[in-house]
N, C-alpha and C positions, 0 to 999 in steps of 0.2 A: 788367320782364322777369320771367318766372316762373323760379324757381330751385329746385334741390334743396337740402335743408338741409345737405348736405355742403358745398355752395358757400357757403351763408350762414354756417355756423360757421367755415369757412376765412376768409371775408371779415371776420368779427369777431375772428379770431385766437383761437378757443376750441375745446375738445373738444366733439364733438357730444353725448356722453352726460353732460356736466356743464354744465347750463344756467346755473349761477351761478358759473362758474369764473373770470370776470374782472370788471372794473368794470361798473357798471350800464349796461345797453344799452336802447334804446328799441324798443318794439314796440306796434303799434296794431292793434286788432281791429275790423274793420268788420262789424257784426252781432253785437256782443259778448254780447247777452242770449239767444242760442241756448244751450240747456242745456250742450252740450259746449264751445262757445266760451267761455262764462263760466267754466266749471270750469277749462279750460286757462289762461285769462287769470289766474285766481287763482294757479294753480300757478307760472306764469312770474313773477308778482310775488313769490311766496314764495322764488323762486330768484334774486332780485336784479335782475330786469328792471324798467325803468320802463314801466309798462303804462298805456295809455289805450284808450278804445273809444268806439264810437258805435252807436246803434240807433234805429230809428224810434219804437218804443213800448215802452220798458222796463217790465216788470211783475214783481211778486213771483212766486215767491220769489227768482229770480235777481237782480233789481235790488237787493233788500235784502242778499242775500249779497255782491254786488260792492261795495256801499256799505260793508259791514262790513270788507271787505278793503282799503278805502282806494283803490279804483280809480275814477277819475272817468269818468262816462259822458256823452257829448254827446247831447242829445236831437235826433233827426233827423240827416240826412246832409248834410254840407257839405264842400267842399274845405278850408275853414278848420279843420276838425277834425283834419286830418292833421298830424303833427309837422313842424316847420319844418326840423329837422336830420335827419341820417341815421337811418333806422329801418327795421325789417322790418314789412311790412304783411301781416296775415292776413285774407284775404277769405272771409267766410262763404258757405256754399253757397246761401243764399237770395238773394244779391246777383247782379246781372247788369249788362250794359252799359247805360249810361244813368244809372246811379247816380252822383251827383256825386263821391263819393269814389273810386269805381272809375275814373272818367274822369280824375281828377286823378292817381291812381297811374300810369295808363298814360301820360299826357302828361308827367309828371315823370320817367318811366322809373325809378320806385322799385322796390326789391326787394319782391317779393310772393310769397306761397305760399298753399296751402290748409291748413286745419287738419289733415286726415289726413297730408299730407306733412310738416307740422311735427312731428307725433307720430312718424312713421315713422323719420326720421333722428335726431331730437332725443332721443327717449325709448325707442324700441323695439328698436333694433339690438342684437343679442347677448343679448336677454332671453328668458325663457319667457313668451310672450304667450298668454293665454287669452281668446278672442274669443267673446262671447255674442251670438247673432243670432236672427232669426226675426221674423215679423210681429208677434207679441204676446209679452209677458213678458220682453223683453230687460232692462229696467231692474230689475225685481224679481229676476230670476235673477242678474244681475251683482252686485246689491247683496248678496244672500244669499251668493254665492260669495266676494265680497270680505270680508264680515264673518267667514266661516269662516276664511279665511286670516289675517285680522287677529287673531281670537280665538286661533288656533294660533300666534301670535307669529311669523308668516312675514313681516310688515311689507310687504305687497304695494304696488306702485304701482297706481293704478286710474284709470279714466275711465268715469263712469257718467252717463247722460242724465237724472239726477234727483239728489235729495239724500237719501241713506239716513240715517235718524235716528240710527243707531248711530255714524255717521262724521261727520256734521255738514257734509259737503261732498261734491261730486261728483267731485273729482279730487285725487289726491295722487301726486306723482312723486318717488320717493326715488332717491338715488344708487345705482348698480348694486352697489357694495360693501356696501350695506345690505340690498338685496333684489334678486333678479333676476326676480321674478315680477311680471307686469303683467296686470291684468284689465281688459278693455275691452268696453264695450257696442258691438257692431258693427252699424252702420246700413247698409241696402241702398240708401239714398238716394244721389244722385250727389254727387260730391266738391266741385265748383265749376263756375262757368260755363265755365272753361277746361279742365276735366277731368271728363268725363261718366261715368267709372267709379264704381261703388259705393264708398263710403267704406271699407268693411271690407277691400277688396283691398290696402290700404296697410299693414295692421296686422301683417304678418309672423307669422301664427298658428302656434302649436305645438299648441294644442288649440282646437277649434271646437265650439260648441254651436249646433245649429239647433233651436229650440223648435217651430217650425211654419212653414208657408209658405202664405200666401193672397195674393189680389190686393190691392194697396194702391198708394199714390203714383201715382194716375192722371194726374198732371201730367207724369210722366217715363217711366212704363211704359205700353205700349199694351195688354199682356195678361199673363196669368200666366206664359206661356212665357218672356217677357223677364226676369221676375223670377227664375225658376228658372235661367235661363242665368247670371245674375249670381251666384247661390249656387254654381253649378257652378264658376265661375271661382275663387271663394273656396276651395272644397275642393281644387282643383288645387294650391293653395299650401301645404297642410299637409304637413310632412315625413313620411317613412316611419317615423320614431321618435315621431311625434306621435299625436294621437287625435282622432277625430270622434265626437261624441255627437249622435245624431239622435232625433227624436220617432218612436218605433216605432209610433204610432197614426195617423200622418199619411202619407197615400199619396204626397204630393209629396216629403216627406223620404225616404221609402223608395226612391222612384225615383232620387233623386239619389245615394243611397248605393250603388246598383249600379255607378256609374261613378267612384267615389272611389278614389284611389291609396293613401290612408293607412288605417290600422286604423279600424274602425267598431264602435261599440256602440250598439244601439238601446235607448232608455229609454222605457218606457210601461207601460200596463195590459194590453196584449195578451199572449197566451201566447208569442208569437214574440219578444218583447222580451228581449234579452240581460240587461238590468237591469230586471227586472219589478217594478213597483210593486204591493205586496200590502197587503191589509187597510186600505184608505183609510177615513178617517172625518172627519166634521165635527160639532162640537158646541160650544156656548157660546163662539163666537168663535174657536175653535181648529180646526186640521186636523192630521191625522197619517197616517202610512203606515209600511210596513215595506220596507226595502231592505237587501241584504247581511246578511240575518238580524238586522237591527237596527231598532228602532222610532225614528221621528223625529216631532217635533211642532213646529208653528209657530203663532204667534198671528195667523193670517190665515185667512180663509174662502175656499172655492172650489176646485173640482177643478183649475182652471188653476194655482192656487198650490201645490197638491200636486205637480203636474208640474214647476213651476218649481223647487221645493225638491229634487225627485228629480234633476233635472239638476245642480243645484249640488252635491249629495251625490256624484254620480257623478264630477264633475270633481275635487272635492277628494280623493276616494278614489284617483283616478289619480295624484295627486301625493303619495300616501302620508300624508295627514293621518289620524290615528287616528279610527276611527268614534266612540268616546266623545267626542272633542273636537268632531267635527262635530255630534253630538247636542246638546251643551251650547251650542254656537254658535247653532244654529237655535232653541233654547229661548229664548235671549236676544235674538233678532233682533226689532227694533222696527218694521220696515217702512220705507216710503219716503214722503216727502212727496208728496201728491197721488195716492197709490195707496190707495184706501179709507181716506183720512185723515179721522178724526172731528174736525170743527171745533168743535162744541159739542153739548151735550145740554140746553140751556136750556129750561125749562118742559116737560121731558119730551119735547122734540122733538130728534131727532138729525139733524145736518147733516153730510154726508159729501162730501168733495171727491175726485174721481177724474179721471185723465187720459184715460180711455177715449174713443175717437172712432171706432173701427172697429166694425161691428155685432157681430162675434164677441166682442170685448173687452167691449162693453156687455152682451151677453147673459150672458156668464160671470160678470161682476161682479154683475149683478142676481140671478143664480141663487144665488151665494154669500151675498148679503145676504138673500135670501128665506129661505135655510136658517138664517141667523143670527137674523133678527128674526121668523120665523114668520109669523103672520097680521097683523102690523102694516101700517098703510096705508103703502105704499111709493111715493114720488114720484120720478120721474126727470126732471131738467132737462137738456136737451141743446142745446149750441151747435154747429151744423155749421160747423166752422172749418178742419179739416185740408184739404189740397188734394184729397183724395179724398171726404171726407164732404160737402163743399159742392157736389160734383158729383152728377149724377143717377144715377151708377153704382150707388149703394146704395139707390135709391128703393124697390125691392121687398124688399130685405133688412132695412131698418131697422125696419119695423113689428114683425117677429118678434123682433128684438133686445130689444124692450121687453116681451116676454111676461110677465115676472115683476113688472112695475110695475103699480100700480093707477091712478096718475095720471101723465100725461106732459105736460111743457111744452116746446115747441120754440122756441128763440130764432131771431134773425135769421141768415141765411146770411152768413158773413163775406165781405167783399170781393165781394159779389154782382155789383156793376157790372162786374167784370172778366171775367165769364162771360156768354155768350149765354144767353137765357132757356131755350132747349131743352136747354142743356148743364148747367144747375145744378139742384140739389135743389129740389123744390117743397114747402115746408113745409106749405102748405094741403092738398096731396094726401096728404102723410104723416099729417097729423092726421085726415083723412077715412078713411084706411086703418085708423088706430088705433081710431077711433070705431066703424067697421064690425066691429072685433074685440071690441067691448064695453068698450073702455077709455075713461076720462075723459081727454080730450086737448085741448090748446089750442096755438094758435100765437100767440105774442106777441113781436114784434120789439123792444119796449121793455123793458129790464131793470127799470126803475122800476116798470112795470106788473106784471111778473112777481112782484116782491117784494110789491106791494100785494095781488095776487090770492092769493098764498100766505099772507099774514098773515090773510086772511079764511077760508082753507080749512083751515089746519093745526090739528091737535088734539094734545093730549098723547099720546104713544105713536107718533106718526107719524115716519117716516124719510124724509129727503130726500137724494138723491145727485145731485151736480152733475157732469155729464160735459162736459169741454172740454179740448182740448190747448192752450188759451190762458187768458186771464184771465176771459172771459165778463163783461167790464166790472166785475170785482171782485165778482161776484154772491155768491160764497161768504162773503167777508168782510162784505159789506154786509148780507146776510141774517142772519148770525151776530150782528152788532152790533145789528140791530133787535130780535132776540129777547132779547139780553142787556139791552138798555135797558128792557125791560118788567119786569125782576126787581126 
């Protein structure tokens, strides 16, 4: 049976906002290696729960992180993975009917819930919840904002879809008497197979950031209007004493703001933005800008990261964090794993790992790297793995996303057999489009052969950026190891 967490906490005889208030309880996460699932699983373990989980293909950094937390992960899904005794089952949003653990949960009539509902009643009631949303920049913006609050000694709870380097983990849930602020990365993806609303509608927002709105998640949204409708629902939940921060340069954000019932401030470069970003610059691996008559600087490149930082500054300013404190926090912000993360500089060759998988994210990341590395030979390695990028929807947009790259290698379309040929991205066509643009481009479905080809092609001074929202069969680590072995 699906349950609200108020029912669950009552069932276990505990207060909903004190997850570790009684003896150890059992909880099992199906799909534990999703970034949010893994982070919350670790938080529950830290609060005294006995945590287990399962996933089809655990991969770093989440698998390493969970192992360090002492959380056992069953490889693959099986009814045998479920606890034998009473337990709460959290079902990830990637799971559906037919999964053996889902079927066992239903047949045994076990208590189950979604991750967002677990959060809503267990951690978010009565708190000041800051929800960071948008097609791009959610993880970086929420990481910056969390670090600002942490640096200001506000001790926030947080849930981020990645691992900020300053924090070392993607989630921390403190007791409400220690801190009442919660910062959440709000995803527009659906909640679970039994709840098709976007995750972020569960998060009881007091402040909402919308970085941008584009089409994505082609597996659950038919068009951009459906996505905008979901964001509209979110804005309807912001209280009159709360705040909405919108991208003032994004027409879709602007349109949503016209119908919002809570106070709105637009953040952007345009003259009409209430919080206008002034004097932006990028140099020597750093970016900066002016806001509230104060200069800010971050150790990241790209106009998109300037905007991310401006959103974080605006949110922190709303909660009365002093501007000098925000300044110092951003100066010490170390970034997020898999967001322009440098893996090695062996033999003068720089290998960078990045989570980008949408054409806009790829284009903006490459533009920032081009600014940073100048005329260096810039290679882009791309795995079409997300539910949208492996479809043909971006067939015409992707070539232009690689405009700042000199060489491009396209890997195999993930789970290609699950899509009809006319429905999925055609890598050969993509390569032909890139070659017609004057690019050196290759399609190679074998990661081993990608590595061999790169070893022949790469020269000192070259920069390689790997784009994937998955592991790309460990390409980044394997390529790094091959280079380091030559030293």
